[in-house]
N, C-alpha and C positions, 0 to 999 in steps of 0.2 A: 339589790345586793346579790352578789354571786354566791352560789352554793359551794360548800366545801366538798372535797373529795369524799369524805365520810357521809355527808348528806346525800350525795349522788349515789354512792354505793348502797345506802339504806333504801333509797327510792327504787333503785334497780332491783334490789332483793324483793321488795314488796310487789313490784310488777311481775317478776318471775313467779312468785308464789301465787298471785292471782291467775296468771296464765296456766300454771300447773293445775290449779283447782278447776278452772274452766275445762281443761283437757280431760281431767279425771271424770268430771260430770258428763262430758260429751261421750267418752268411751263407755261409761257405765250405762248410759241410755242406749248406745249402739248395741252393747252386749245384751241388754234386756230385750230390745226389739228383735235382734237376731235369734235369741233363744225362743221367743214367742213364735216367730215365723217358722223356725225349724221344728218346733213342737207341733205346730198346726200341720206342717207337711207330713210329719210322722203319723199324726192322728188320721189325716185324710187319705194319704197315699201309701202308708205302711212303712214298717221299719226298713225293709230292703231298699225302698226308694230313697228314704232319708239317708241310709248308709251310703248309697251311690252318690247322692248329692254331696255329702261331706267328703267322700273320697275324691270326687271330681274337683271340688274346691281346694282340697289339700294338694292335689297334684298340680293344680293351676297356680298355687301360691296365692290364692284369692284371699282378700280381706276387705274389711269395711262394712258399711251398713248394707244389708240385703234390701233389694227393691223388688216389688211385684210390678211387672209391666205388661202392657197389652200387646206389645210387638217387640220381637227380639232385635238386637243390634248385630250387625256383622254378617259373617259368612258361616254357613252350616258345615260342620265337620263331623264325619262319622266317628263314633267312639264305641267302645265295647263294654258298656255297663249293662247289668242285668235289667235295670228298670227303664233305661232310655237308650236309643240308638245313636244319639249324637247331641252336640251342643252348638250353639251359635257363639262365634268369637269375633269381636271387633278389636283389632290390635294395631299398635304402632310401635316404632322403635323408640326405646327409652333413652338412647344416647347415640352418639355418632359411630360407635364401634360395631353396631349391628348385633351385639350379643345380649342386649337387654330389651325386654318387651313389656309393654303396659297395655292394658285394655280392659274389656268387659267380657264376661262369660254369661251366657243366658241358657237356662235349662227349662224346657217346656214342662209345666206342671199339669196343664190340661189345655184343651183347645181355647186359644185366646188369652192364656195367662202364662207368663214366664217369670222365673226367678233370675234376677240379674245381680251381679256383683263385680267389683273391680279386682284386677290382679296385676301383679308386677313380678317379673322374673328376670 
């Protein structure tokens, strides 16, 4: 028996609601994780370092779940933050126009430990 248009629409509505709830849960967990990581950075490395990390990520239009990694990705670029002299950037063109860039930004927290996140601008 074929489904009616109303049945299909109701099924699609349920699927969209389930996906929206999964997304809400995912982003809530990401926010919780990122808050914990940033709080630990502030506690361990100080408010100025944390402020510089947040400023760098805001300028980079970074978003997504923060990662702690043992090795940075990309090329080192000199920057002018009070707490660190540069960042590692791994980037690629986001489209054919050459005006859009995606990639990863890594900031050294201490020897052998970097903070990594995704950006898109």
